[in-house]
N, CA, C and O atoms as a Tinker XYZ file with bonds, in Angstrom:
   528  protein
     1  N     83.364000   63.621000   74.798000    73     2
     2  CA    84.571000   63.105000   74.111000    64     1     3
     3  C     85.044000   64.247000   73.130000    63     2     4     5
     4  O     84.280000   64.995000   72.520000    81     3
     5  N     86.446000   64.267000   73.071000    73     3     6
     6  CA    87.030000   65.307000   72.089000    64     5     7
     7  C     88.044000   64.466000   71.208000    63     6     8     9
     8  O     88.989000   63.846000   71.698000    81     7
     9  N     87.776000   64.506000   69.980000    73     7    10
    10  CA    88.633000   63.697000   69.020000    64     9    11
    11  C     89.303000   64.633000   68.057000    63    10    12    13
    12  O     88.709000   65.601000   67.583000    81    11
    13  N     90.451000   64.356000   67.796000    73    11    14
    14  CA    91.140000   65.181000   66.720000    64    13    15
    15  C     92.088000   64.401000   65.914000    63    14    16    17
    16  O     92.734000   63.481000   66.415000    81    15
    17  N     92.196000   64.759000   64.618000    73    15    18
    18  CA    93.053000   64.199000   63.612000    64    17    19
    19  C     93.664000   65.296000   62.721000    63    18    20    21
    20  O     92.911000   66.130000   62.219000    81    19
    21  N     94.888000   65.335000   62.517000    73    19    22
    22  CA    95.457000   66.346000   61.595000    64    21    23
    23  C     96.696000   65.987000   61.105000    63    22    24    25
    24  O     97.382000   65.087000   61.589000    81    23
    25  N     97.043000   66.764000   60.023000    73    23    26
    26  CA    98.353000   66.611000   59.352000    64    25    27
    27  C     98.778000   67.878000   58.719000    63    26    28    29
    28  O     97.893000   68.707000   58.507000    81    27
    29  N    100.028000   68.165000   58.375000    73    27    30
    30  CA   100.354000   69.354000   57.722000    64    29    31
    31  C    101.823000   69.058000   57.101000    63    30    32    33
    32  O    102.705000   68.458000   57.715000    81    31
    33  N    101.938000   69.542000   55.863000    73    31    34
    34  CA   103.260000   69.569000   55.198000    64    33    35
    35  C    103.813000   71.001000   55.402000    63    34    36    37
    36  O    103.151000   71.995000   55.102000    81    35
    37  N    105.079000   71.057000   55.936000    73    35    38
    38  CA   105.613000   72.360000   56.303000    64    37    39
    39  C    106.551000   72.868000   55.194000    63    38    40    41
    40  O    107.475000   72.205000   54.722000    81    39
    41  N    106.210000   74.128000   54.827000    73    39    42
    42  CA   106.892000   74.709000   53.782000    64    41    43
    43  C    107.131000   76.302000   54.177000    63    42    44    45
    44  O    106.323000   76.955000   54.838000    81    43
    45  N    108.299000   76.776000   53.689000    73    43    46
    46  CA   108.454000   78.170000   54.063000    64    45    47
    47  C    107.589000   79.101000   53.387000    63    46    48    49
    48  O    107.110000   80.051000   54.005000    81    47
    49  N    107.340000   78.898000   52.120000    73    47    50
    50  CA   106.601000   79.774000   51.243000    64    49    51
    51  C    105.650000   78.978000   50.246000    63    50    52    53
    52  O    105.874000   77.812000   49.920000    81    51
    53  N    104.685000   79.642000   49.846000    73    51    54
    54  CA   103.849000   79.028000   48.783000    64    53    55
    55  C    104.237000   79.411000   47.429000    63    54    56    57
    56  O    103.640000   78.892000   46.486000    81    55
    57  N    105.146000   80.242000   47.228000    73    55    58
    58  CA   105.732000   80.690000   45.959000    64    57    59
    59  C    106.584000   79.662000   45.308000    63    58    60    61
    60  O    107.478000   79.131000   45.968000    81    59
    61  N    106.389000   79.349000   44.110000    73    59    62
    62  CA   107.101000   78.423000   43.298000    64    61    63
    63  C    108.478000   79.039000   42.781000    63    62    64    65
    64  O    108.646000   79.328000   41.597000    81    63
    65  N    109.351000   79.198000   43.667000    73    63    66
    66  CA   110.638000   79.791000   43.231000    64    65    67
    67  C    111.834000   78.884000   43.585000    63    66    68    69
    68  O    111.716000   78.001000   44.434000    81    67
    69  N    112.955000   79.106000   42.944000    73    67    70
    70  CA   114.277000   78.456000   43.317000    64    69    71
    71  C    114.533000   78.692000   44.753000    63    70    72    73
    72  O    114.288000   79.808000   45.212000    81    71
    73  N    114.984000   77.789000   45.480000    73    71    74
    74  CA   115.378000   77.946000   46.847000    64    73    75
    75  C    114.221000   78.396000   47.749000    63    74    76    77
    76  O    114.446000   79.142000   48.702000    81    75
    77  N    113.025000   77.967000   47.474000    73    75    78
    78  CA   111.825000   78.438000   48.139000    64    77    79
    79  C    111.819000   77.960000   49.596000    63    78    80    81
    80  O    111.014000   78.472000   50.375000    81    79
    81  N    112.654000   77.023000   50.004000    73    79    82
    82  CA   112.694000   76.519000   51.407000    64    81    83
    83  C    114.052000   76.700000   52.085000    63    82    84    85
    84  O    114.473000   75.863000   52.883000    81    83
    85  N    114.789000   77.894000   51.732000    73    83    86
    86  CA   116.114000   78.013000   52.119000    64    85    87
    87  C    116.214000   78.190000   53.650000    63    86    88    89
    88  O    117.303000   77.960000   54.176000    81    87
    89  N    115.181000   78.576000   54.399000    73    87    90
    90  CA   115.184000   78.813000   55.817000    64    89    91
    91  C    114.304000   77.820000   56.554000    63    90    92    93
    92  O    114.024000   77.998000   57.739000    81    91
    93  N    113.844000   76.722000   55.828000    73    91    94
    94  CA   112.869000   75.849000   56.409000    64    93    95
    95  C    113.357000   75.130000   57.654000    63    94    96    97
    96  O    112.565000   74.804000   58.539000    81    95
    97  N    114.787000   74.857000   57.732000    73    95    98
    98  CA   115.318000   74.070000   58.788000    64    97    99
    99  C    115.254000   74.985000   60.073000    63    98   100   101
   100  O    114.965000   74.450000   61.144000    81    99
   101  N    115.490000   76.241000   60.022000    73    99   102
   102  CA   115.444000   77.227000   61.119000    64   101   103
   103  C    113.880000   77.284000   61.570000    63   102   104   105
   104  O    113.563000   77.205000   62.757000    81   103
   105  N    113.033000   77.412000   60.632000    73   103   106
   106  CA   111.575000   77.404000   60.982000    64   105   107
   107  C    111.080000   76.134000   61.683000    63   106   108   109
   108  O    110.368000   76.160000   62.687000    81   107
   109  N    111.530000   74.977000   61.051000    73   107   110
   110  CA   111.156000   73.756000   61.695000    64   109   111
   111  C    111.794000   73.655000   63.134000    63   110   112   113
   112  O    111.165000   73.080000   64.023000    81   111
   113  N    112.904000   74.148000   63.350000    73   111   114
   114  CA   113.531000   74.168000   64.764000    64   113   115
   115  C    112.557000   74.838000   65.684000    63   114   116   117
   116  O    112.319000   74.306000   66.769000    81   115
   117  N    111.950000   76.002000   65.333000    73   115   118
   118  CA   110.987000   76.716000   66.204000    64   117   119
   119  C    109.852000   75.808000   66.461000    63   118   120   121
   120  O    109.406000   75.672000   67.600000    81   119
   121  N    109.361000   75.171000   65.421000    73   119   122
   122  CA   108.130000   74.426000   65.505000    64   121   123
   123  C    108.360000   73.126000   66.388000    63   122   124   125
   124  O    107.480000   72.720000   67.147000    81   123
   125  N    109.548000   72.515000   66.254000    73   123   126
   126  CA   109.939000   71.387000   66.959000    64   125   127
   127  C    109.988000   71.664000   68.509000    63   126   128   129
   128  O    109.608000   70.865000   69.364000    81   127
   129  N    110.531000   72.957000   68.754000    73   127   130
   130  CA   110.672000   73.317000   70.123000    64   129   131
   131  C    109.156000   73.435000   70.715000    63   130   132   133
   132  O    108.936000   73.049000   71.862000    81   131
   133  N    108.232000   73.919000   69.994000    73   131   134
   134  CA   106.936000   74.030000   70.431000    64   133   135
   135  C    106.274000   72.675000   70.663000    63   134   136   137
   136  O    105.506000   72.534000   71.614000    81   135
   137  N    106.544000   71.683000   69.833000    73   135   138
   138  CA   106.103000   70.372000   69.930000    64   137   139
   139  C    106.689000   69.725000   71.224000    63   138   140   141
   140  O    105.967000   69.035000   71.943000    81   139
   141  N    108.009000   69.953000   71.518000    73   139   142
   142  CA   108.572000   69.431000   72.708000    64   141   143
   143  C    107.990000   70.026000   73.939000    63   142   144   145
   144  O    107.969000   69.334000   74.957000    81   143
   145  N    107.525000   71.212000   73.955000    73   143   146
   146  CA   106.814000   71.863000   75.036000    64   145   147
   147  C    105.510000   71.231000   75.272000    63   146   148   149
   148  O    105.106000   71.038000   76.419000    81   147
   149  N    104.813000   70.889000   74.197000    73   147   150
   150  CA   103.489000   70.224000   74.257000    64   149   151
   151  C    103.527000   68.864000   74.780000    63   150   152   153
   152  O    102.683000   68.488000   75.593000    81   151
   153  N    104.563000   68.022000   74.312000    73   151   154
   154  CA   104.710000   66.646000   74.635000    64   153   155
   155  C    103.788000   65.808000   73.908000    63   154   156   157
   156  O    102.863000   66.263000   73.235000    81   155
   157  N    104.076000   64.437000   74.064000    73   155   158
   158  CA   103.315000   63.496000   73.353000    64   157   159
   159  C    102.051000   63.080000   74.041000    63   158   160   161
   160  O    101.052000   62.780000   73.388000    81   159
   161  N    102.078000   63.058000   75.348000    73   159   162
   162  CA   100.842000   62.606000   76.223000    64   161   163
   163  C    100.296000   61.326000   75.767000    63   162   164   165
   164  O    101.046000   60.389000   75.492000    81   163
   165  N     99.003000   61.244000   75.674000    73   163   166
   166  CA    98.409000   59.916000   75.259000    64   165   167
   167  C     97.922000   59.912000   73.819000    63   166   168   169
   168  O     97.128000   59.049000   73.445000    81   167
   169  N     98.389000   60.883000   72.977000    73   167   170
   170  CA    98.017000   60.838000   71.607000    64   169   171
   171  C     99.243000   60.755000   70.744000    63   170   172   173
   172  O    100.327000   60.400000   71.207000    81   171
   173  N     99.063000   61.090000   69.469000    73   171   174
   174  CA   100.129000   61.062000   68.490000    64   173   175
   175  C    100.467000   62.490000   68.073000    63   174   176   177
   176  O     99.612000   63.271000   67.657000    81   175
   177  N    101.764000   62.790000   68.209000    73   175   178
   178  CA   102.265000   64.171000   67.770000    64   177   179
   179  C    103.621000   63.938000   67.249000    63   178   180   181
   180  O    104.579000   63.771000   68.004000    81   179
   181  N    103.716000   63.926000   65.891000    73   179   182
   182  CA   104.916000   63.476000   65.186000    64   181   183
   183  C    105.288000   64.426000   64.199000    63   182   184   185
   184  O    104.435000   64.857000   63.424000    81   183
   185  N    106.602000   64.841000   64.139000    73   183   186
   186  CA   107.111000   65.621000   62.931000    64   185   187
   187  C    108.379000   64.941000   62.436000    63   186   188   189
   188  O    109.332000   64.692000   63.173000    81   187
   189  N    108.329000   64.673000   61.213000    73   187   190
   190  CA   109.451000   63.947000   60.660000    64   189   191
   191  C    109.668000   64.321000   59.179000    63   190   192   193
   192  O    108.803000   64.883000   58.507000    81   191
   193  N    110.837000   63.981000   58.739000    73   191   194
   194  CA   111.064000   64.264000   57.250000    64   193   195
   195  C    110.707000   63.108000   56.425000    63   194   196   197
   196  O    111.096000   61.993000   56.773000    81   195
   197  N    109.949000   63.275000   55.283000    73   195   198
   198  CA   109.459000   62.276000   54.495000    64   197   199
   199  C    109.833000   62.650000   53.051000    63   198   200   201
   200  O    109.274000   63.593000   52.490000    81   199
   201  N    110.790000   61.901000   52.445000    73   199   202
   202  CA   111.245000   62.149000   51.164000    64   201   203
   203  C    111.699000   63.697000   50.981000    63   202   204   205
   204  O    111.374000   64.368000   50.002000    81   203
   205  N    112.418000   64.128000   51.955000    73   203   206
   206  CA   112.936000   65.561000   51.893000    64   205   207
   207  C    111.964000   66.588000   52.401000    63   206   208   209
   208  O    112.386000   67.740000   52.505000    81   207
   209  N    110.730000   66.329000   52.729000    73   207   210
   210  CA   109.740000   67.235000   53.256000    64   209   211
   211  C    109.385000   67.010000   54.632000    63   210   212   213
   212  O    109.270000   65.861000   55.057000    81   211
   213  N    109.186000   68.102000   55.424000    73   211   214
   214  CA   108.712000   67.941000   56.765000    64   213   215
   215  C    107.224000   67.713000   56.867000    63   214   216   217
   216  O    106.418000   68.403000   56.242000    81   215
   217  N    106.903000   66.786000   57.623000    73   215   218
   218  CA   105.393000   66.436000   57.728000    64   217   219
   219  C    105.137000   66.214000   59.157000    63   218   220   221
   220  O    105.892000   65.566000   59.882000    81   219
   221  N    103.990000   66.803000   59.556000    73   219   222
   222  CA   103.470000   66.679000   60.937000    64   221   223
   223  C    102.147000   65.894000   60.930000    63   222   224   225
   224  O    101.232000   66.145000   60.146000    81   223
   225  N    102.113000   64.931000   61.854000    73   223   226
   226  CA   100.932000   64.127000   61.975000    64   225   227
   227  C    100.497000   64.168000   63.462000    63   226   228   229
   228  O    101.365000   64.059000   64.329000    81   227
   229  N     99.209000   64.318000   63.793000    73   227   230
   230  CA    98.678000   64.221000   65.110000    64   229   231
   231  C     97.298000   63.743000   65.202000    63   230   232   233
   232  O     96.449000   63.932000   64.331000    81   231
   233  N     97.115000   63.101000   66.323000    73   231   234
   234  CA    95.782000   62.432000   66.585000    64   233   235
   235  C     95.640000   62.266000   68.056000    63   234   236   237
   236  O     96.631000   62.136000   68.776000    81   235
   237  N     94.363000   62.268000   68.535000    73   235   238
   238  CA    94.132000   62.027000   69.889000    64   237   239
   239  C     92.624000   61.916000   70.229000    63   238   240   241
   240  O     91.762000   62.393000   69.491000    81   239
   241  N     92.361000   61.294000   71.330000    73   239   242
   242  CA    90.959000   61.088000   71.820000    64   241   243
   243  C     91.041000   61.497000   73.277000    63   242   244   245
   244  O     91.792000   60.910000   74.056000    81   243
   245  N     90.342000   62.406000   73.605000    73   243   246
   246  CA    90.383000   62.978000   75.037000    64   245   247
   247  C     88.994000   62.789000   75.664000    63   246   248   249
   248  O     88.014000   62.638000   74.935000    81   247
   249  N     88.898000   62.795000   76.924000    73   247   250
   250  CA    87.627000   62.665000   77.619000    64   249   251
   251  C     86.859000   63.970000   77.474000    63   250   252   253
   252  O     85.647000   63.967000   77.258000    81   251
   253  N     87.588000   65.114000   77.599000    73   251   254
   254  CA    87.035000   66.434000   77.493000    64   253   255
   255  C     88.007000   67.370000   76.852000    63   254   256   257
   256  O     89.221000   67.170000   76.895000    81   255
   257  N     87.409000   68.486000   76.205000    73   255   258
   258  CA    88.233000   69.526000   75.701000    64   257   259
   259  C     89.027000   70.208000   76.928000    63   258   260   261
   260  O     88.503000   70.576000   77.979000    81   259
   261  N     90.357000   70.303000   76.600000    73   259   262
   262  CA    91.168000   70.834000   77.738000    64   261   263
   263  C     92.358000   71.594000   77.129000    63   262   264   265
   264  O     92.276000   72.110000   76.015000    81   263
   265  N     93.481000   71.651000   77.897000    73   263   266
   266  CA    94.669000   72.319000   77.643000    64   265   267
   267  C     95.289000   71.768000   76.335000    63   266   268   269
   268  O     95.808000   72.549000   75.538000    81   267
   269  N     95.248000   70.547000   76.122000    73   267   270
   270  CA    95.882000   69.853000   74.953000    64   269   271
   271  C     95.292000   70.508000   73.674000    63   270   272   273
   272  O     96.011000   70.841000   72.731000    81   271
   273  N     94.001000   70.668000   73.692000    73   271   274
   274  CA    93.250000   71.141000   72.547000    64   273   275
   275  C     93.784000   72.422000   72.069000    63   274   276   277
   276  O     94.065000   72.617000   70.886000    81   275
   277  N     93.936000   73.381000   73.096000    73   275   278
   278  CA    94.342000   74.752000   72.881000    64   277   279
   279  C     95.872000   74.731000   72.426000    63   278   280   281
   280  O     96.290000   75.534000   71.592000    81   279
   281  N     96.608000   73.856000   72.967000    73   279   282
   282  CA    97.968000   73.676000   72.436000    64   281   283
   283  C     98.122000   73.305000   70.961000    63   282   284   285
   284  O     99.002000   73.780000   70.243000    81   283
   285  N     97.167000   72.390000   70.547000    73   283   286
   286  CA    97.229000   71.953000   69.240000    64   285   287
   287  C     96.796000   73.089000   68.198000    63   286   288   289
   288  O     97.350000   73.234000   67.108000    81   287
   289  N     95.764000   73.859000   68.655000    73   287   290
   290  CA    95.313000   74.992000   67.839000    64   289   291
   291  C     96.493000   76.101000   67.798000    63   290   292   293
   292  O     96.717000   76.735000   66.767000    81   291
   293  N     97.130000   76.266000   68.829000    73   291   294
   294  CA    98.305000   77.237000   68.931000    64   293   295
   295  C     99.465000   76.656000   67.988000    63   294   296   297
   296  O    100.117000   77.417000   67.273000    81   295
   297  N     99.672000   75.395000   68.017000    73   295   298
   298  CA   100.561000   74.902000   67.058000    64   297   299
   299  C    100.340000   75.196000   65.651000    63   298   300   301
   300  O    101.245000   75.594000   64.918000    81   299
   301  N     99.020000   74.983000   65.229000    73   299   302
   302  CA    98.680000   75.253000   63.919000    64   301   303
   303  C     98.836000   76.714000   63.508000    63   302   304   305
   304  O     99.275000   77.044000   62.406000    81   303
   305  N     98.422000   77.640000   64.532000    73   303   306
   306  CA    98.635000   79.071000   64.299000    64   305   307
   307  C    100.093000   79.335000   64.135000    63   306   308   309
   308  O    100.432000   80.071000   63.209000    81   307
   309  N    101.047000   78.797000   64.966000    73   307   310
   310  CA   102.439000   79.053000   64.865000    64   309   311
   311  C    102.871000   78.651000   63.459000    63   310   312   313
   312  O    103.599000   79.443000   62.861000    81   311
   313  N    102.518000   77.543000   62.873000    73   311   314
   314  CA   102.833000   77.008000   61.621000    64   313   315
   315  C    102.364000   77.979000   60.560000    63   314   316   317
   316  O    103.071000   78.259000   59.592000    81   315
   317  N    101.174000   78.482000   60.754000    73   315   318
   318  CA   100.647000   79.371000   59.751000    64   317   319
   319  C    101.308000   80.725000   59.629000    63   318   320   321
   320  O    101.348000   81.337000   58.562000    81   319
   321  N    101.864000   81.203000   60.845000    73   319   322
   322  CA   102.567000   82.368000   60.893000    64   321   323
   323  C    104.097000   82.242000   60.547000    63   322   324   325
   324  O    104.684000   83.164000   59.980000    81   323
   325  N    104.640000   81.225000   60.860000    73   323   326
   326  CA   106.078000   81.042000   60.658000    64   325   327
   327  C    106.503000   80.270000   59.389000    63   326   328   329
   328  O    107.616000   80.448000   58.893000    81   327
   329  N    105.615000   79.426000   58.880000    73   327   330
   330  CA   105.855000   78.603000   57.618000    64   329   331
   331  C    104.681000   78.783000   56.777000    63   330   332   333
   332  O    103.885000   77.852000   56.653000    81   331
   333  N    104.484000   79.989000   56.138000    73   331   334
   334  CA   103.326000   80.450000   55.543000    64   333   335
   335  C    103.038000   79.504000   54.283000    63   334   336   337
   336  O    101.888000   79.466000   53.847000    81   335
   337  N    103.953000   78.810000   53.740000    73   335   338
   338  CA   103.704000   77.795000   52.637000    64   337   339
   339  C    103.073000   76.603000   53.001000    63   338   340   341
   340  O    102.652000   75.833000   52.138000    81   339
   341  N    102.954000   76.352000   54.330000    73   339   342
   342  CA   102.459000   75.043000   54.803000    64   341   343
   343  C    101.022000   74.827000   54.515000    63   342   344   345
   344  O    100.239000   75.773000   54.424000    81   343
   345  N    100.659000   73.553000   54.368000    73   343   346
   346  CA    99.233000   73.267000   54.119000    64   345   347
   347  C     98.838000   71.942000   54.895000    63   346   348   349
   348  O     99.656000   71.056000   55.144000    81   347
   349  N     97.525000   71.900000   55.244000    73   347   350
   350  CA    97.190000   70.676000   55.935000    64   349   351
   351  C     95.703000   70.908000   56.446000    63   350   352   353
   352  O     95.005000   71.881000   56.160000    81   351
   353  N     95.365000   69.891000   57.211000    73   351   354
   354  CA    94.009000   69.832000   57.800000    64   353   355
   355  C     93.970000   69.442000   59.226000    63   354   356   357
   356  O     94.784000   68.628000   59.663000    81   355
   357  N     93.027000   70.005000   60.004000    73   355   358
   358  CA    92.754000   69.519000   61.390000    64   357   359
   359  C     91.252000   69.258000   61.492000    63   358   360   361
   360  O     90.440000   70.154000   61.264000    81   359
   361  N     90.909000   68.075000   61.822000    73   359   362
   362  CA    89.514000   67.592000   62.008000    64   361   363
   363  C     89.284000   67.429000   63.402000    63   362   364   365
   364  O     90.128000   66.830000   64.068000    81   363
   365  N     88.206000   67.902000   63.957000    73   363   366
   366  CA    87.961000   67.719000   65.397000    64   365   367
   367  C     86.439000   67.343000   65.592000    63   366   368   369
   368  O     85.564000   67.731000   64.818000    81   367
   369  N     86.220000   66.598000   66.631000    73   367   370
   370  CA    84.785000   66.301000   67.001000    64   369   371
   371  C     84.693000   66.504000   68.559000    63   370   372   373
   372  O     85.494000   65.957000   69.317000    81   371
   373  N     83.763000   67.249000   68.959000    73   371   374
   374  CA    83.546000   67.643000   70.435000    64   373   375
   375  C     82.071000   67.412000   70.663000    63   374   376   377
   376  O     81.240000   68.234000   70.278000    81   375
   377  N     81.739000   66.282000   71.294000    73   375   378
   378  CA    80.375000   66.016000   71.576000    64   377   379
   379  C     79.777000   66.841000   72.742000    63   378   380   381
   380  O     78.600000   66.726000   73.083000    81   379
   381  N     80.663000   67.684000   73.333000    73   379   382
   382  CA    80.209000   68.605000   74.393000    64   381   383
   383  C     80.323000   70.069000   73.902000    63   382   384   385
   384  O     80.312000   71.004000   74.701000    81   383
   385  N     80.433000   70.239000   72.576000    73   383   386
   386  CA    80.448000   71.660000   72.069000    64   385   387
   387  C     79.318000   72.505000   72.489000    63   386   388   389
   388  O     78.193000   72.042000   72.303000    81   387
   389  N     79.437000   73.712000   73.045000    73   387   390
   390  CA    78.352000   74.453000   73.548000    64   389   391
   391  C     78.062000   75.619000   72.486000    63   390   392   393
   392  O     77.401000   76.610000   72.795000    81   391
   393  N     78.585000   75.432000   71.265000    73   391   394
   394  CA    78.232000   76.458000   70.288000    64   393   395
   395  C     77.315000   75.862000   69.123000    63   394   396   397
   396  O     77.193000   76.437000   68.042000    81   395
   397  N     76.710000   74.715000   69.425000    73   395   398
   398  CA    75.884000   74.050000   68.456000    64   397   399
   399  C     76.496000   73.142000   67.497000    63   398   400   401
   400  O     75.867000   72.749000   66.515000    81   399
   401  N     77.724000   72.784000   67.741000    73   399   402
   402  CA    78.479000   71.848000   66.857000    64   401   403
   403  C     78.705000   70.538000   67.343000    63   402   404   405
   404  O     79.595000   69.836000   66.862000    81   403
   405  N     77.884000   70.109000   68.368000    73   403   406
   406  CA    78.091000   68.897000   69.078000    64   405   407
   407  C     77.729000   67.596000   68.241000    63   406   408   409
   408  O     77.959000   66.469000   68.680000    81   407
   409  N     77.165000   67.828000   67.044000    73   407   410
   410  CA    76.795000   66.713000   66.219000    64   409   411
   411  C     77.557000   66.766000   64.877000    63   410   412   413
   412  O     77.108000   66.222000   63.868000    81   411
   413  N     78.611000   67.374000   64.899000    73   411   414
   414  CA    79.289000   67.580000   63.609000    64   413   415
   415  C     80.874000   67.595000   63.850000    63   414   416   417
   416  O     81.372000   67.948000   64.918000    81   415
   417  N     81.561000   67.199000   62.807000    73   415   418
   418  CA    83.074000   67.382000   62.773000    64   417   419
   419  C     83.219000   68.770000   62.402000    63   418   420   421
   420  O     82.407000   69.346000   61.678000    81   419
   421  N     84.294000   69.333000   62.916000    73   419   422
   422  CA    84.767000   70.699000   62.445000    64   421   423
   423  C     86.092000   70.570000   61.821000    63   422   424   425
   424  O     87.054000   69.984000   62.318000    81   423
   425  N     86.053000   71.189000   60.654000    73   423   426
   426  CA    87.342000   71.115000   59.760000    64   425   427
   427  C     88.070000   72.442000   59.805000    63   426   428   429
   428  O     87.461000   73.501000   59.654000    81   427
   429  N     89.365000   72.382000   60.012000    73   427   430
   430  CA    90.195000   73.575000   59.886000    64   429   431
   431  C     91.195000   73.302000   58.888000    63   430   432   433
   432  O     91.776000   72.217000   58.869000    81   431
   433  N     91.463000   74.327000   57.958000    73   431   434
   434  CA    92.271000   74.248000   56.848000    64   433   435
   435  C     93.448000   75.151000   57.012000    63   434   436   437
   436  O     93.260000   76.347000   57.238000    81   435
   437  N     94.701000   74.632000   56.908000    73   435   438
   438  CA    95.955000   75.445000   56.845000    64   437   439
   439  C     96.441000   75.604000   55.421000    63   438   440   441
   440  O     96.761000   74.645000   54.718000    81   439
   441  N     96.480000   76.902000   55.027000    73   439   442
   442  CA    96.922000   77.137000   53.622000    64   441   443
   443  C     97.339000   78.628000   53.452000    63   442   444   445
   444  O     96.588000   79.488000   53.911000    81   443
   445  N     98.453000   78.976000   52.842000    73   443   446
   446  CA    98.816000   80.241000   52.550000    64   445   447
   447  C     98.883000   81.176000   53.812000    63   446   448   449
   448  O     98.419000   82.316000   53.782000    81   447
   449  N     99.426000   80.689000   54.812000    73   447   450
   450  CA    99.560000   81.486000   56.051000    64   449   451
   451  C     98.302000   81.699000   56.882000    63   450   452   453
   452  O     98.285000   82.541000   57.779000    81   451
   453  N     97.237000   80.934000   56.585000    73   451   454
   454  CA    95.914000   81.131000   57.246000    64   453   455
   455  C     95.496000   79.787000   57.802000    63   454   456   457
   456  O     95.767000   78.730000   57.231000    81   455
   457  N     94.835000   79.866000   58.922000    73   455   458
   458  CA    94.243000   78.659000   59.528000    64   457   459
   459  C     92.725000   78.977000   59.747000    63   458   460   461
   460  O     92.345000   79.697000   60.670000    81   459
   461  N     91.905000   78.411000   58.864000    73   459   462
   462  CA    90.466000   78.788000   58.856000    64   461   463
   463  C     89.527000   77.641000   59.077000    63   462   464   465
   464  O     89.849000   76.514000   58.699000    81   463
   465  N     88.486000   77.851000   59.615000    73   463   466
   466  CA    87.394000   76.796000   59.822000    64   465   467
   467  C     86.597000   76.676000   58.574000    63   466   468   469
   468  O     86.285000   77.678000   57.930000    81   467
   469  N     86.260000   75.474000   58.218000    73   467   470
   470  CA    85.417000   75.075000   57.068000    64   469   471
   471  C     84.337000   74.206000   57.475000    63   470   472   473
   472  O     84.417000   73.547000   58.512000    81   471
   473  N     83.320000   74.169000   56.703000    73   471   474
   474  CA    82.157000   73.176000   56.969000    64   473   475
   475  C     82.575000   71.801000   56.497000    63   474   476   477
   476  O     83.122000   71.688000   55.400000    81   475
   477  N     82.340000   70.711000   57.295000    73   475   478
   478  CA    82.596000   69.484000   57.006000    64   477   479
   479  C     81.321000   68.812000   56.222000    63   478   480   481
   480  O     80.179000   68.833000   56.680000    81   479
   481  N     81.637000   68.294000   55.144000    73   479   482
   482  CA    80.501000   67.585000   54.361000    64   481   483
   483  C     80.703000   66.043000   54.261000    63   482   484   485
   484  O     79.931000   65.348000   53.601000    81   483
   485  N     81.713000   65.561000   54.904000    73   483   486
   486  CA    82.069000   64.165000   54.787000    64   485   487
   487  C     81.557000   63.185000   55.935000    63   486   488   489
   488  O     81.050000   62.087000   55.704000    81   487
   489  N     81.740000   63.682000   57.098000    73   487   490
   490  CA    81.353000   62.928000   58.324000    64   489   491
   491  C     80.261000   63.571000   59.111000    63   490   492   493
   492  O     79.898000   63.030000   60.155000    81   491
   493  N     79.716000   64.660000   58.710000    73   491   494
   494  CA    78.641000   65.408000   59.402000    64   493   495
   495  C     77.353000   65.360000   58.605000    63   494   496   497
   496  O     77.333000   65.308000   57.375000    81   495
   497  N     76.258000   65.382000   59.392000    73   495   498
   498  CA    76.159000   65.212000   60.883000    64   497   499
   499  C     76.584000   63.943000   61.401000    63   498   500   501
   500  O     76.310000   62.890000   60.824000    81   499
   501  N     77.302000   64.005000   62.560000    73   499   502
   502  CA    77.881000   62.782000   63.099000    64   501   503
   503  C     76.837000   61.663000   63.327000    63   502   504   505
   504  O     77.124000   60.490000   63.090000    81   503
   505  N     75.609000   62.040000   63.795000    73   503   506
   506  CA    74.472000   61.097000   63.803000    64   505   507
   507  C     73.435000   61.660000   62.762000    63   506   508   509
   508  O     72.863000   62.730000   62.971000    81   507
   509  N     73.221000   60.944000   61.693000    73   507   510
   510  CA    73.347000   59.458000   61.492000    64   509   511
   511  C     74.450000   59.111000   60.600000    63   510   512   513
   512  O     74.476000   57.927000   60.264000    81   511
   513  N     75.406000   59.903000   60.120000    73   511   514
   514  CA    76.531000   59.574000   59.276000    64   513   515
   515  C     77.449000   58.513000   59.891000    63   514   516   517
   516  O     77.746000   57.504000   59.251000    81   515
   517  N     77.912000   58.744000   61.166000    73   515   518
   518  CA    78.820000   57.750000   61.726000    64   517   519
   519  C     78.088000   56.833000   62.683000    63   518   520   521
   520  O     78.372000   55.635000   62.710000    81   519
   521  N     77.134000   57.362000   63.489000    73   519   522
   522  CA    76.383000   56.511000   64.431000    64   521   523
   523  C     74.962000   56.689000   64.192000    63   522   524   525
   524  O     74.530000   57.698000   63.634000    81   523
   525  N     74.123000   55.611000   64.651000    73   523   526
   526  CA    72.591000   55.740000   64.535000    64   525   527
   527  C     72.150000   56.380000   65.943000    63   526   528
   528  O     70.962000   56.612000   66.170000    81   527
């Protein structure tokens, strides 16, 4: 099983300046095009404006890690490169992970133009934290 949950607030820059998001609509257009290429499939992949800010939400539960997973990671990489002020989280659980992470959630953090892996301390180890 491969489970993923994520969110991101899209911003052009992380600098606190006047007109700090003057090109955000152009940037979001590129990101929306990528989302359209990925498609919704059997999960959630939603980008909308909330109180004037662009927010991305995604979630899914797959039988196995596959193309969809790589598309999600590529989407976060695109956001990190094109909307460097964006921030958010992607949480994944892969019970078939062959790198020794099959009993833990993996957390990825989007901030200041970087998308980096972090150690999860909230739901890991999966057994016994989530299941017995």
